Structures are given as structure tokens and as C-alpha cells.
C-alpha positions as CSV (number, residue, x, y, z in Angstrom):
1,M,-95.0,-51.2,-34.3
2,G,-91.2,-51.0,-35.4
3,N,-89.1,-53.8,-37.2
4,V,-89.2,-57.1,-34.7
5,T,-85.1,-58.5,-34.6
6,L,-85.4,-62.0,-35.1
7,N,-83.9,-63.4,-31.9
8,H,-83.5,-67.1,-32.4
9,D,-83.6,-67.9,-28.2
10,M,-86.6,-65.6,-28.1
11,I,-88.7,-68.0,-30.7
12,G,-87.2,-71.5,-29.4
13,E,-87.4,-74.7,-30.9
14,N,-91.1,-75.4,-30.1
15,R,-92.1,-71.7,-32.0
16,M,-90.0,-73.1,-34.8
17,K,-92.1,-76.3,-35.0
18,F,-95.4,-73.8,-36.3
19,N,-97.9,-75.3,-34.1
20,N,-100.8,-72.7,-34.4
21,V,-101.0,-71.7,-38.2
22,T,-103.0,-68.7,-39.3
23,V,-104.4,-68.3,-42.7
24,A,-105.4,-65.2,-44.1
25,G,-108.0,-65.2,-47.0
26,S,-110.4,-67.6,-47.6
27,G,-110.9,-67.8,-51.1
28,V,-110.0,-71.0,-53.3
29,L,-106.6,-71.6,-52.2
30,G,-106.6,-70.0,-49.3
31,S,-109.3,-72.9,-48.1
32,Q,-107.3,-75.3,-49.9
33,I,-104.7,-74.2,-47.8
34,A,-106.1,-74.2,-44.2
35,Y,-107.9,-77.7,-45.2
36,Q,-104.8,-78.8,-46.2
37,V,-102.6,-77.7,-43.1
38,A,-105.4,-79.1,-40.5
39,F,-105.3,-82.6,-42.6
40,K,-101.9,-82.8,-41.4
41,G,-102.5,-82.9,-37.6
42,Y,-102.2,-78.3,-37.1
43,D,-104.4,-76.4,-35.5
44,V,-105.9,-73.9,-37.5
45,A,-107.5,-70.4,-37.9
46,V,-109.0,-68.4,-41.0
47,Y,-109.5,-65.2,-41.2
48,D,-111.7,-63.2,-43.3
49,I,-112.7,-59.9,-43.3
50,N,-116.0,-59.9,-42.3
51,D,-118.8,-62.9,-40.7
52,E,-120.3,-62.9,-45.1
53,A,-117.0,-64.1,-46.1
54,I,-116.5,-66.3,-42.6
55,A,-119.6,-68.0,-43.9
56,K,-118.6,-68.8,-47.4
57,A,-115.2,-69.8,-46.1
58,K,-117.0,-72.7,-43.8
59,E,-119.1,-73.8,-46.3
60,R,-115.8,-73.8,-49.1
61,I,-113.7,-75.8,-46.7
62,A,-116.8,-78.2,-46.2
63,Q,-116.9,-79.1,-49.8
64,L,-113.2,-80.0,-49.5
65,K,-114.1,-83.3,-47.6
66,P,-115.3,-85.6,-50.4
67,R,-112.6,-84.6,-52.4
68,Y,-110.0,-86.1,-49.9
69,V,-112.3,-89.2,-49.6
70,A,-112.6,-89.5,-53.1
71,D,-108.7,-89.1,-54.2
72,L,-107.0,-89.6,-51.4
73,N,-109.1,-92.7,-50.1
74,A,-109.3,-90.7,-46.6
75,S,-111.7,-91.7,-44.3
76,E,-114.8,-90.0,-43.1
77,E,-113.2,-90.0,-39.5
78,A,-110.2,-88.1,-40.5
79,V,-111.8,-85.7,-42.6
80,D,-114.2,-84.5,-40.1
81,A,-111.7,-84.3,-37.8
82,A,-109.1,-81.9,-39.7
83,Y,-112.4,-80.0,-39.9
84,R,-113.0,-79.6,-36.5
85,K,-109.2,-78.3,-36.1
86,I,-109.9,-75.1,-37.8
87,S,-111.7,-72.1,-35.8
88,F,-112.6,-68.9,-37.9
89,Y,-112.2,-65.1,-37.2
90,S,-113.5,-62.1,-38.5
91,D,-111.3,-59.9,-35.7
92,L,-107.7,-60.5,-37.5
93,K,-106.2,-59.8,-33.5
94,Q,-107.6,-63.2,-32.1
95,S,-107.3,-65.3,-35.5
96,V,-103.7,-64.6,-35.2
97,A,-103.3,-64.5,-31.4
98,N,-101.2,-67.5,-30.8
99,A,-99.8,-67.6,-34.5
100,D,-96.6,-69.4,-35.1
101,L,-97.0,-68.8,-39.1
102,V,-99.2,-66.8,-40.7
103,I,-100.2,-67.7,-44.4
104,E,-101.5,-65.1,-46.4
105,A,-103.8,-65.4,-49.4
106,V,-105.5,-62.4,-49.9
107,P,-106.4,-60.8,-53.0
108,E,-103.5,-60.4,-55.9
109,V,-103.5,-56.5,-55.4
110,V,-100.6,-54.9,-54.5
111,E,-102.5,-52.2,-51.9
112,I,-104.7,-55.0,-50.5
113,K,-101.7,-56.9,-49.4
114,T,-99.8,-53.7,-48.0
115,Q,-102.9,-52.7,-46.4
116,F,-102.9,-55.9,-44.7
117,Y,-99.2,-56.6,-43.5
118,T,-99.3,-53.1,-41.8
119,Q,-102.8,-54.4,-39.9
120,L,-100.8,-57.7,-39.4
121,A,-97.7,-56.5,-38.1
122,A,-99.2,-54.4,-35.3
123,V,-101.0,-57.3,-33.7
124,A,-99.0,-60.3,-34.2
125,P,-97.0,-61.7,-31.9
126,E,-93.1,-61.0,-32.3
127,Y,-92.4,-64.7,-32.8
128,T,-95.1,-64.9,-35.7
129,I,-93.2,-66.2,-39.5
130,F,-95.4,-64.3,-41.9
131,A,-95.9,-65.9,-45.3
132,T,-96.9,-64.6,-48.6
133,N,-99.3,-66.9,-51.0
134,S,-98.5,-64.7,-53.5
135,S,-98.8,-66.2,-57.3
136,T,-96.8,-63.6,-59.0
137,L,-95.8,-60.4,-56.8
138,L,-92.2,-60.7,-54.9
139,P,-92.0,-60.9,-51.0
140,S,-89.7,-57.7,-50.9
141,Q,-92.3,-55.4,-52.1
142,F,-94.3,-55.9,-48.7
143,A,-91.1,-56.6,-46.2
144,E,-91.3,-53.5,-45.1
145,A,-94.5,-53.3,-44.3
146,T,-94.3,-56.7,-42.4
147,G,-92.9,-55.2,-40.0
148,R,-90.4,-58.2,-39.5
149,P,-88.3,-58.4,-42.9
150,S,-86.8,-61.5,-41.7
151,Q,-89.4,-63.4,-40.8
152,F,-90.9,-62.8,-44.0
153,L,-91.0,-65.1,-47.3
154,A,-93.0,-66.8,-50.1
155,L,-95.0,-69.9,-49.9
156,H,-97.0,-70.3,-53.2
157,F,-98.9,-73.5,-53.2
158,A,-100.6,-74.6,-56.3
159,N,-104.4,-75.0,-57.2
160,E,-105.9,-78.5,-55.4
161,I,-103.0,-78.5,-53.1
162,W,-103.9,-82.1,-51.9
163,K,-103.1,-83.5,-55.3
164,N,-101.0,-80.9,-56.9
165,N,-99.0,-81.1,-53.4
166,T,-96.0,-78.8,-54.7
167,A,-94.5,-75.9,-52.5
168,E,-92.3,-73.1,-53.6
169,I,-90.6,-71.9,-51.2
170,M,-88.5,-68.1,-52.3
171,R,-86.8,-65.8,-49.7
172,H,-86.5,-61.9,-50.5
173,P,-82.7,-61.1,-49.6
174,A,-83.8,-60.4,-46.3
175,T,-85.0,-63.6,-45.0
176,D,-83.4,-65.0,-42.4
177,S,-81.4,-68.5,-43.2
178,K,-83.6,-70.5,-40.5
179,V,-86.6,-69.5,-41.2
180,F,-86.1,-70.5,-44.9
181,D,-85.4,-73.7,-43.5
182,D,-88.1,-74.0,-41.2
183,V,-90.4,-73.6,-43.7
184,V,-89.3,-75.8,-46.0
185,A,-89.5,-78.1,-43.2
186,F,-92.9,-77.4,-42.8
187,A,-93.6,-77.6,-46.0
188,K,-92.6,-81.0,-46.5
189,S,-94.6,-82.0,-43.2
190,I,-98.1,-81.2,-44.6
191,G,-97.3,-83.8,-47.6
192,M,-95.7,-80.8,-50.2
193,V,-93.0,-81.6,-52.2
194,A,-90.7,-78.4,-51.2
195,L,-89.1,-76.6,-53.9
196,P,-87.0,-73.8,-52.5
197,L,-85.8,-71.1,-54.8
198,K,-82.5,-69.4,-54.0
199,K,-83.4,-65.9,-55.4
200,E,-86.9,-64.0,-56.0
201,Q,-88.4,-64.7,-59.0
202,P,-91.9,-63.4,-60.5
203,G,-94.0,-66.3,-60.9
204,Y,-91.6,-68.2,-58.6
205,I,-90.8,-71.7,-61.1
206,L,-94.8,-73.0,-61.6
207,N,-96.0,-69.9,-62.5
208,S,-93.1,-68.8,-64.9
209,L,-93.9,-71.7,-67.1
210,L,-97.6,-72.0,-66.7
211,V,-98.4,-68.0,-66.9
212,P,-97.3,-67.7,-70.3
213,L,-99.5,-70.6,-71.5
214,L,-102.3,-68.9,-70.3
215,E,-101.9,-65.4,-71.2
216,A,-101.2,-67.2,-75.2
217,A,-104.8,-68.9,-74.6
218,Q,-106.7,-65.8,-73.5
219,Q,-105.3,-63.8,-76.7
220,L,-106.2,-66.4,-79.3
221,L,-109.3,-66.1,-77.2
222,I,-109.6,-61.7,-77.2
223,H,-108.2,-61.6,-81.2
224,D,-110.9,-64.4,-82.3
225,V,-108.4,-67.1,-83.0
226,S,-110.4,-69.7,-82.1
227,D,-113.1,-70.6,-79.4
228,V,-112.4,-72.1,-75.3
229,E,-112.7,-75.9,-76.6
230,T,-110.5,-75.4,-79.4
231,I,-107.7,-74.2,-78.0
232,D,-107.9,-76.5,-75.1
233,K,-108.1,-79.5,-77.6
234,T,-105.2,-78.6,-79.5
235,W,-103.1,-78.1,-76.0
236,M,-104.6,-81.5,-74.5
237,V,-104.0,-83.2,-78.2
238,G,-100.5,-82.0,-79.0
239,T,-98.7,-82.4,-75.5
240,G,-101.2,-85.0,-73.9
241,A,-101.8,-82.8,-70.5
242,P,-104.7,-83.7,-68.4
243,L,-106.2,-80.4,-68.8
244,G,-106.3,-77.2,-71.6
245,P,-105.4,-73.0,-70.0
246,F,-109.0,-72.6,-70.3
247,A,-109.5,-75.7,-68.0
248,I,-106.9,-74.4,-65.4
249,L,-107.6,-71.2,-65.4
250,D,-110.8,-72.5,-64.4
251,V,-109.3,-74.1,-61.4
252,V,-106.8,-71.2,-60.5
253,G,-110.5,-68.8,-60.2
254,L,-111.1,-66.3,-62.7
255,N,-110.9,-63.5,-59.9
256,T,-107.3,-64.1,-59.6
257,A,-107.0,-64.1,-63.5
258,Y,-108.6,-60.5,-63.6
259,N,-106.5,-59.3,-61.0
260,I,-103.0,-60.5,-62.8
261,S,-104.7,-59.3,-65.8
262,L,-106.0,-56.0,-64.7
263,G,-102.3,-55.4,-62.8
264,K,-100.3,-55.9,-65.8
265,A,-102.7,-53.5,-67.8
266,K,-102.1,-51.0,-64.8
267,A,-98.3,-51.2,-64.7
268,T,-97.4,-51.5,-68.4
269,G,-100.1,-49.4,-70.0
270,D,-100.7,-52.4,-72.6
271,E,-103.9,-52.6,-74.1
272,K,-104.0,-56.5,-74.4
273,Y,-103.9,-56.9,-71.0
274,Q,-106.9,-54.8,-70.5
275,K,-108.9,-56.3,-73.3
276,V,-108.6,-60.1,-71.3
277,A,-109.4,-58.1,-68.1
278,D,-112.9,-56.5,-69.7
279,L,-113.1,-60.1,-71.0
280,L,-113.1,-61.5,-67.9
281,K,-115.3,-59.3,-65.8
282,T,-118.1,-58.5,-68.1
283,E,-118.6,-62.0,-69.9
284,Y,-117.9,-64.5,-66.6
285,I,-117.1,-62.7,-63.3
286,D,-120.1,-60.0,-63.6
287,K,-122.5,-63.0,-64.6
288,G,-121.0,-65.4,-61.4
289,K,-119.0,-67.6,-63.7
290,T,-116.0,-67.7,-61.4
291,G,-114.6,-70.8,-62.0
292,R,-115.1,-74.3,-61.1
293,A,-115.2,-73.7,-57.2
294,T,-118.7,-72.1,-58.3
295,G,-120.1,-74.4,-60.4
296,E,-119.3,-72.3,-64.1
297,G,-116.2,-70.4,-65.4
298,F,-115.2,-71.0,-69.1
299,Y,-116.9,-74.7,-68.5
300,T,-119.8,-75.5,-66.5
301,Y,-119.3,-78.0,-63.7
302,P,-119.1,-81.0,-62.4
303,N,-119.4,-82.4,-65.7
304,P,-117.5,-79.9,-68.6
305,S,-117.3,-80.7,-72.2
306,F,-113.5,-81.0,-71.8
307,A,-114.1,-84.7,-69.4
308,H,-116.0,-86.5,-71.5
309,P,-114.3,-89.7,-73.2
310,D,-115.2,-88.2,-77.2
311,F,-113.8,-84.7,-76.6
312,L,-110.3,-85.9,-78.0
313,K,-111.7,-88.2,-80.5
314,P,-111.1,-87.7,-84.2
């Protein structure tokens, strides 16, 4: 499929309202995005690669309902209604048949994302807007693979999206200005604080600030400077932050942290990133400890030690 030329008359005002949204990738954040969008009244299709992944997605999204009740004081009727607005697909073409907007949340690996966009471009309607939720990669890296560079940009959410309700909207040089403005409006419509970026920046704003903190904490750990709890305690006491870096990594998910470290190791050849990737894989991921969503990562949930009343006491 060749590049799609954006035609605002073809798209029409109704199409730009993004009535039907597809979320591709149903991991920790993909599931949260799908449920938040549905909670705000949109029809949502969730796509993942096979039936096993879809079964896990259904379970993961269902587990969000009590969080919305507890954290947002949402009613049982509202959270159930939101879940009913979500449909699930392991067939990409079916999942995007009526999509006005596709939000991609597949693994943070260049090859996987490139292959996905090549496949998506072949089956999505010409009017469909594509948005990547990539945490560290730039939209310009995938713009040509989308077949519609002017209709492509980044839309990045923070974990626990219903509470940490930021949406960073980042264009690349070829993104159409109307597409950018419409995605900013969409972000606001799903309850986000929209944060527009004027130009491409690896890590956007949030991760440009956060990733150095998380990497510094991991370096302290692999060099045996201190342990997980002490490092987190230092940050929490010293800054008043509610979470330390390793508690944050548990929220992000250790698979994402691993992919980022491994990607940097390959890109730079720097041994320090490889050591972090090796630690995350052998001591955590291979043992099923992938973060808060699975009940264990650096801490054990639902009662992690950092949440105990005496954790920060002298």
C-alpha cells in the first residue's frame, strides 16, 4: 500500500471525532488505555497477536474495574458499562475495520513496531489516524512504515492512566497540523491533561525527566552500592516522593524496562545497559516477577514494604 495523502474532505468532521478507537497491544499500559477510552464513552477494539494474549487482556482489563471504583469513586454500573464497550480481536484487519484512531502499544522493540506498522498500513482504512504510545522511540522512525506519515504521531500515556492522567502528544516533521490538534482534543476528551510537544524529543517530557532517575537507581543496584529498599527509601525521604525508583519500575513493568535496557545496550555497546538487562531477565522476568500487574517485581503486592507505615520512620 502506498502512502496515503491526507484529504480533510475525505476524512470529514465526523471521522475526526475518533468515534471508534483500536488499541493494538494489550499489555499493562495498552489495557489501561483501552479501558480509559471506553470509560469515557468511546467504542474500543483491542487487538493482540493470538487468542492466549486476548484471554490475558480480558482478565487484565477486568481487574481495572475495582481500581476505578476505589480511586475514582466510579459506580459499579459505570465500570461494567465501560467494559462492555470493548471488543477483542486476534485478527488485525477485523480490529481496525472501523477504526478512526489506532493507538499502538506493542513491545518497545524497533523491529516489532516496524513490522506492525507495515501490516497495519495494508489493512486500515485510509482515513484512520495512527498514534504510537512508544516511551522512548521517535515517531519519525516509523513514519514511512505507516504508509501515511501525515496521519501519524505519538500519543504517550503514564502508567495508572486513570490517576496519572497525562497525555504527551508529539508530532514528527511530516505530521499534519490538523491531525495533531485533533489528537490533542481527543486526549482531553478521555480525561487527560494534554501536553503538546512542539518537536520530537526522545523520552518526551516525562521520560526525559524520569528515565535518568530509573537508570541511576539500577546502576546503584548492579554495582552493589545499596539495595532496592534503601535506594527507594533515600529518594522518598529526600524528596517527599510517594514512590521510589524501583517501585516506579514495578508500575512501568519490568518487561518494558528490560526492552529499553537491551535496546540501549545494542545501540551503544555500553556494558552497563547489558548488565541491567541481564539482571532484570535472570533475577526477575525469568522467575515471573514482572512488576505490580503480576503481583511481584522488586516488591511483592498487594502489600509492598514501601507502603508499610514504618518504612520511612527513623
